[in-house]
N, C-alpha and C positions, 0 to 999 in steps of 0.2 A: 282450212283454206285449200282450194283445189290446186293441183300442179300448175295449171295454166295461170291462175292468179299469182302464185308464188313467183313464176318466171317473169311475169309482168312487173312485179314489185322490184325484182333484182335489176331488170332492165332500166326502170325508172331511177333506181339508186345510182346506177353506173352513169346515166346521162347527167344527173345532178352533180355527181362528183367531177365529171368532165367539165361542165360549165363553171363550177366553182374554181377549178384549177386554172381555167382560162382567165377568169376574173383576176385571180391572184397574180398571174403572169402579166396581165395588162396594167395592174396597179403598181407593179414594181417600178422604181424610178429608173429612167434610162441611164445608160452609162457603160454599156458593153462590159460589165463586170468591174468597172472602175469607180462605182458609186461609193465604195468603201476603200478608196485609195489611201495607203498608209503615207501620211505626210512626212514621216521620218525618211522616206525615200527621196525627198526633195531637199537637197543641200548642195553647197559648194565646199571645196576642200578646205577653205579658210574663210574667216569672217572679215579680213582686211587685206587689201591689195594695194600695191604702190606702182607709180609710173616707173618706166624703165628707159634709161637714156639711150640704150643701144638696140632695143628690139621691141616690137609690139607684143603685148601680153594678152592672150585670149584665154578666158576661163570658162569651162563648161560645167554643167551640173555633174555631180559625182556618179549619178546613175542615169542610164538611158531611159528617159521618161517622155511620153508623148502628151502634148497639150499646148497651152499658150502661156506666155510669160509677160508680166508687166512690172513696172517699177515706179515708185514714188519716193521723193519728188522727181520731176523730170531732170535729166542730166546724165542718167546711166545709159551707156551705149549697149543695150541688150537686144539680141535678136528675139523677136516675140514668138517665133516658132521653135527655136532650139534652146533658148536660154543662154546662149554663148554671150559673154560680156567682153567687150573691147575696153580694156583698162585704160590705155593711153588716150582713147577718144572720149572718156567719161569726165564729167566735172569732178574735180578732186576736193578733198576735205569735207565730204558729206557722207552721212549714213543713209542708206537706201533700204526701203522695204520692197522686197521682191515677191510678187504674188504669182502662184502657179495654179492653173485650172486644168485638171486632167482631161484628156480627150473624151468627149461624149458625156461630160459630167458638169454639174453646177457647183461641185465641191471646190473649195479654194484652200490652198496651203500657203504659208508665209514663212520667209526667212529674211534675215537682215545681213547686209554686207556694206562695208565701208571702203571708200577709196581714199587712201592716205593723202594728207595735205592740210592746208589751213582754210578756215572760213572766218568770216566776220558776221556776227549776228546783226540783224536789222535792229535799229534802235534810235532813240532820240537822246541827244546829249546837250544839256543846258549848261553853257559855259559859266554863267554867274552863279551856278549851283556846284561849281567845282567838278562838273562832269566833263573832263577834258581829254580822257584817254580812251581809245578804242583798241582793244587787244584782240589778237587772233585766237581762234579755237582750233586746237590741233586734233586731227582725226575724229572730229565730231564729238569730242568729250570735253565739256567745260572743266577747267582746272587742270587738265593734263598738260604736263610740262613739255615744251618744245625741245627737240633734240639739239639745243644750242648750248655748247659749252663755252660760256663767257670766260674770258681771262680774268684773273684777279687784279690786273694792274690798271683797271679802269680806263683802258684805251679804246674801249668799244669793240674790240675784236671779238668775233664770234664765229662758230662753225656754221651758223646759218647766214644766209646772204639775202636780205630783203632789199627790194628796189635794185636788183642786180642788172648788169648789162644784158641786153636782149635784142632780138632782131629788129625791133622798131626803132632802136637808137634813142628812145625817150625814157628819161628817168623822172620819177615823181618829184624828187627833190629839186629838179630844175623848174618844176611848176609851182614850187612853194610848199609842197607837202613835207611835213616833218614826221619821219618814221625812224624808230630805233632799230638796232641790230637784231632784235627779236620780234620785229613786226608790229610794234605798238605805235599807233598814230597819236601824236600830240595835236589835238584838234585846235586848241587855243593858239599854239604857235603856227599851225597851218594857216589859220585866218590871218594872224598878224604878219605872216610871211608874204601875204598878198595872193594866196591861191585863188581867192574869189575877187581879186582886184584890190586896188588901194582903198576903195570904198565899197564893201560888199553890197550887192543888190539883193533885196528881200525876195526870196523865192528862187534864187539862182541854183542851177543844177550843173554838176561836173561829173562826167563819165571818164573814168581812167581805168588802166589795167596795171596791176601790181605783179611784177615778175620776181620770183624768189627761188632759192635752192635750199634744201634741208639735208642735214647729215643723218639721214635715216635710211631705210631700206630702198628708198628711191635712188640711192647712189648719187645724190646731188643733181638729179635730173632737173632741167629748167622747167619750172612750174609757173602758173599764173592764175590770177583771179581778177575778174572785172569787179569794179566798185563804183557805186553812184553816191556822190556826196551832195547834200542839200544844205542851203543856208537860209535861215529865217531869223527875223528880229525877235519875235516872241513865240511862245507855244501856241498862242491863239492864231497865229498866221499859218500854221501847218494845215493843209487841206485835209478834210475828214477822210477822203478817199485814200490818201497816203497813210494815215493812221490805221485805217481798216486793213490795208495791205500788210502793214508791219505786224499787226495783231494776228492776221491769218498765217503769216510766215512763222511767227512764234508758236502758234498752235501746231503747225506742221512739224516743226523741229521737236517740240515736246512730245507729240504723238509718236514720232519715230523712236524717240528714246524709250518710251514706255511700252511700245509694241501694240498700242491700241489701234482700232480701225479708224479710218478717216471719217470726219463728220464736219464738213465745211459748211459755212453759211454763205449765201450769195451776197457779194458786196460789189460796189463800184470800184473795181481795183485798178491800180496803175500798173500792175504787172500781172500776166496771166496766172491763173491758179496752178499750183504744183510746181511753179518755176522758181527755184531758189536764188537764181542769179540774175542781175547783180545784187549783192546785199545793199541795203539802203542805210546809209549813215547820215542822219539828220542832225545838223549842227544848229543850235539855237542860241542866240546871243544872251537873251534875258528870259527869265521865267514869265514875266508879264510886263 
């Protein structure tokens, strides 16, 4: 091979390597170096926070990270650009999945955070099947005992205060709702007390707000939860749209407990998707 041919071969090889290098750089996923973001960097100092009666509580991610933040279900007061959470402005008694997308990347990271308080699960209660009690869920964990130290003298005293005095001046017991010192609604007695009138109307809906205080790390701060009660004569009278909405809410709660990704189906809903409040408590007089 002549020296001239040899030099031409070397030049060709250098051009080929240069082109290949450019292709490799072009095919790299965008992300400004964040395509391999370590999701362990995305966290908050604790997994549960409580209301505070004397000051606003703002919680920031433990590390300075750049990107966007989102939460599911709706109700968490989170800044989408900084991840700062306003605890007192958030819906309480719920576990939230917080998703972080690093700046310039399609990668997503997830963590879970609970705002302390009580929730009531959406559900259908058939009175003639002895389904008469609707109990609260504490801190998003079914079966977790409320911080209510009931006295042993059966006088009903408790360190928890459900249906407590509040700025509205309205107590649920004045409307006929029967609720125990630990937040359990007796639905049969509620109907018999006339909450839905002396003769309940099929399909009637009542929107109320329950105010309460708990002897936990909230320091007995005044807390509240909106509730929607329905009354139907039979299960067949319940609209399918309402049943679909209750099912989707159940799927959302279960998904958050297991940490799986959302996978909702489209339904004719009576409440917007991802909105957990108010819980729907459907009272049915007879199975059929």
